[in-house]
C-alpha positions as CSV (number, residue, x, y, z in Angstrom):
1,M,-10.1,75.5,185.2
2,A,-7.9,72.9,186.9
3,L,-10.4,70.2,186.0
4,E,-10.4,71.2,182.3
5,L,-6.6,71.1,182.3
6,E,-6.6,67.7,183.9
7,R,-9.0,66.4,181.2
8,L,-6.8,67.9,178.5
9,R,-3.8,66.3,180.0
10,G,-5.6,62.9,180.1
11,T,-6.7,63.3,176.5
12,C,-3.1,64.2,175.4
13,E,-1.7,61.2,177.3
14,T,-4.2,58.9,175.6
15,G,-3.4,60.3,172.2
16,F,0.3,60.0,172.7
17,T,-0.1,56.4,173.9
18,R,-2.0,55.5,170.8
19,V,0.5,57.2,168.5
20,D,3.3,55.5,170.3
21,G,1.6,52.1,169.7
22,Q,1.1,52.9,166.1
23,L,4.7,53.9,165.7
24,A,5.9,50.7,167.3
25,L,3.8,48.7,164.9
26,L,5.2,50.6,161.9
27,V,8.8,50.0,163.2
28,Q,7.9,46.3,163.6
29,R,6.6,46.1,160.0
30,G,9.6,48.0,158.7
31,D,11.9,45.4,160.4
32,Q,9.9,42.6,158.9
33,T,10.2,44.2,155.5
34,D,13.9,44.5,155.9
35,K,14.1,40.9,156.9
36,D,12.1,39.8,153.8
37,I,14.2,41.9,151.5
38,A,17.4,40.3,152.9
39,E,15.9,36.8,152.4
40,L,14.9,37.7,148.8
41,K,18.4,39.1,148.1
42,S,20.0,35.9,149.3
43,E,17.7,33.8,147.1
44,V,18.5,36.0,144.1
45,E,22.2,35.5,144.8
46,A,21.7,31.7,145.0
47,L,19.9,31.8,141.7
48,K,22.7,33.8,140.1
49,R,25.2,31.2,141.3
50,A,23.1,28.3,140.0
51,R,22.9,29.7,136.5
52,W,26.7,29.6,135.7
53,P,26.7,26.2,134.0
54,L,24.4,27.3,131.1
55,P,27.0,29.4,129.3
56,S,29.7,26.9,130.1
57,I,27.6,24.1,128.6
58,A,26.9,26.2,125.5
59,A,30.6,26.8,125.1
60,V,31.5,23.1,125.5
61,C,28.8,22.2,122.9
62,G,30.2,24.7,120.5
63,V,33.7,23.4,120.9
64,A,32.5,19.8,120.5
65,G,30.6,20.8,117.4
66,L,33.7,22.5,116.0
67,G,35.8,19.4,116.8
68,M,33.3,17.1,115.1
69,A,33.3,19.4,112.0
70,L,37.1,19.4,111.9
71,W,37.2,15.6,112.4
72,Q,34.7,15.0,109.6
73,A,36.5,17.5,107.3
74,S,39.9,15.8,107.8
75,G,38.5,12.3,107.7
76,R,36.7,12.5,104.4
């Protein structure tokens, strides 16, 4: 009986060790995923900041076109 209990204890220990290793791997992968998400978030924010000139350029072109139209209308 004692021998069987010792084998059962060894089997449980081995199983727990394996599960602990797998959990550690999952935690490591989760941390890596969090790091990747943070990097992607910072890249998206950089892209958002870089796109601001487009609407401004469109507004300047529109004002310049209006100015040219008014200049032509008043000059001729």
